[in-house]
N, C-alpha and C positions, 0 to 999 in steps of 0.2 A: 281727229284722233281720239278724243274723249268719247265720242259717240261709238266709234269702232270698238274701243276697249269695253264699253258697256254691253255689247252684244253677247248673248249667252254662249255662243260657240267660242269666242275669244276668251271669255271668262273661264270657261271649262278648260281650255288649253292652259291658261295661266295657273289654274288650280292644279292640273297635272304636274306642271313644272314646279310649283310651290311644294307639292307633296313629296318631291324627290329628296330634298335634304332632310325632311322629317323622316322619311323611310330609311335613309342611310343612318341617321342617328339612332332610330329604334333598332335597326338590324345590328348596329355596333353594340348597343346595350344588351341585346339578347345574346350576342356572341360572347360577350364577357361573362354572361351567366351560363355559358356552355349549352345554350338551347340549340339543338340541331336545326339547320335551315337549308333549304335548297332554293333554286330559282323560282319555283312555283310558289313557295311560301313567301318569298320576297315580293313577288307580283301581287299576291293576295293582300299583303300588308299595305303595299302602295295603293292598291285599289280601295281598300277600306279607309285609309286616311283621306284619299281624294274624295270619296263619297261622303265622308263626314264633313269635310270642308265645304263641299257642294251643298249639303243640307244646311249648314250654318250660314252659307252665303245666300240662301233663299232661292236657288235655281229650281226650275220645275223638276218634278219627281223623276222623270225619265232621264235627266242628266245624272242622277245618282247611280242609276244602273249602268249608264255609259261609262262614267268615271270608274266604277267598280270593275267592270269587265275589260276596260281598255288595256291595262298592263298585261293581263292574261292573253288578250288578242295579239299584242305585240310579241309576246313570248312565243305564242303558237306560230305566228308568221315567220319568226326567225328560225324556228325548228324545222320549217318546211325547206329551208335552204334554197329558196328560189333565186334565180338570177336577179340582180338589182334592177335591170331595165324593166322588168315586169311591174315593179312598184311605181316606177316613173310613168310607165304607160297607163296604168290604172289611175294614177293621180291626174294625168293630163286629160283622160277621158272624163273623169268626175268633174274636173275643173271646167271643161267645155260644156258639160251638161248642166251643172248647178251654178257655176260661176260664183256670184257673191251671195248665195243663199244664207251663208253664215251671218251676213250683215242685214239683209232684207228680211230674213226669217220667213220667206215665201218659197216653199218647195214647189216642185212640179205637181200641180193639181189638174188633171184633165177633166173637163166637163163632158157632157154627152149630148147627142142630137136632140133629145127631148128638151134640154135646157136651151139649146140654140133656137129651137122653134118657138119656145115660150118668149124669148127675147124678141124674135121677129114679130110676134103678135103684138108687142108693145110699140112697134114703130108706126108712125102715122102713114096714111096712104101716099102714093106718089104725088108730087106737086110740081107744077110747071114753074112756080115762082122761086123755089129754093131746092137745092140739092142737099139732102141730109148727110151729115158727116158723123160716122160712128167709129169709135176706137175700142179695141180690146187691150187692156193694159195687163201685161203678162200673158201674151198670146200663145205661149208654148209651141205646140206643133202646128198651130194655125188652123185647126179644124173649124172653129166657130167663124173666123174671118172669111175663110174660103166658102163656107156654106152661105153666109149672109151675102157675099158678093155674087153668088150664083143665083139665089132666089130673089134678090132685090138689086138688079143691075142698075136701077135708077139712083142708088145711093153710093156714097164713097165710104169704103170700109178700110180701116187701117188697124194693123196689129203692131204692138211694140213688145219686144222681148229682150231681156238683158243677157241671158245665157247664149253663147255663140252657137252651139250645136243645134238647139231647137230653132233659133232664128234662121240659121242656114237651111235647115230642113224645110221650114215653112216657106222661105223665099224660093227655094227650088221647086216646091210643090206649086206655087203660084205661077212660076215661069213655065213649067211643063204643061200646066193646065190652061195656060193663056188666060189666067184670071185677072180681073181688074183689081183684085185685092193687093194692098201694099203692106209690106212688112218692114219695120224699122228696128234696128238693133240699138238699144240704149235703155236708159232708166226713165220710166214714165214721170218721175219727179222733175225731170228737166223739161217736160212738155208744158205747153200752155193749154189748159183744159177749155179755155174760152173758144178755142177753134172747133170744138165738137158739140154736136147736139145730144149725143148719147155716149156715155162712158160706161163700159161693161167691165166688171172686175170679178175675178175669182182668185183671191189672194190668200190671206191667212188672218187669224184674229190679231196677230201682232202688228199687222200693217194697217188696220182699219182706222185707227185714230189719226194717223198721218194722212191717209187718203181723204178722210172727211175734211180735215183742215185745208187741204189743197183744193178740194172740190168747192168748199164753201167760199174760199177766197177767189176762185177763178171762173167757175161755171156761170154762164149767162142765164138771165131769166128765160124760161121756156125750155131749158135743157133738162136732161134726165141722167141720173146715176143709178145703175142697176148692179147689185152685188149678189152673186150666188153663194148661198150657204152662210156667209158671215155678215152679221149685222153691225151697226155702228152704235156705240153706247151714247154718243153725244146727242143723237136725235133719232126718235122712232121712225121707222119707214112710213111713207105715205101709202104704200100698197105692198102686200105680201102675196106672192104668187107661188102656188104649188104646181111645178111643171112636171113632176114625175110622181110615181106611185108611192115613193117613200116620203119621209117627213122633211126632207131638205128643201127649203124654200128659196125663192128669189125675192130680194128686197129691193124696193124701188123708192127713190126720192125725187121729188120735183123741185125745181129751182125757179 
């Protein structure tokens, strides 16, 4: 529970709630001074107070903008007078797509075929002695896993995704394509990395510290960790690969 409360999204929500009584007190004070107020002015006051608390709490700068605009967004949504079931539907769709992004701080980041091929080039050639096992943690819509299963049928490729909708979509893609790729729904933190020869990650800066601690504790000698775009502060990469024409690299660590 303490870990959940420390996540930025939950802290931002608590700040919005905490700003409400302060807003009421300030609005009451302004009313006693006969300062004219309307709903928009109250929403602005609430947003300014929440943004100030967010700044004081040390959250990232974009949270200040979110806190400032959130009360105005709520007011605008109420002014539209939409049926209540629409908000429930949007909430369920967003929940199915992003699931616990508020906790993991890993939004949906799609990689591209150039990156997939660069990872493929890092794989050893086929071997009769051992079947290579590769996992994509946070596999999203499954593009990388399906590609690798297609071009390297000699290896076992697995994707794991926490959000239900992307997992279901990738699972259906594999079924209809009759691919050997497997997709698991769950949290990669519950996996044992010692089962895999290569772990591929495209997560976010917030997740890299925990990923490294897990990899360092579980990955076997001879295995490899590859991260696209995001490095690990605790250890410099053993190899930096530029897979595309831009400056975004792949980072590789040997164990």
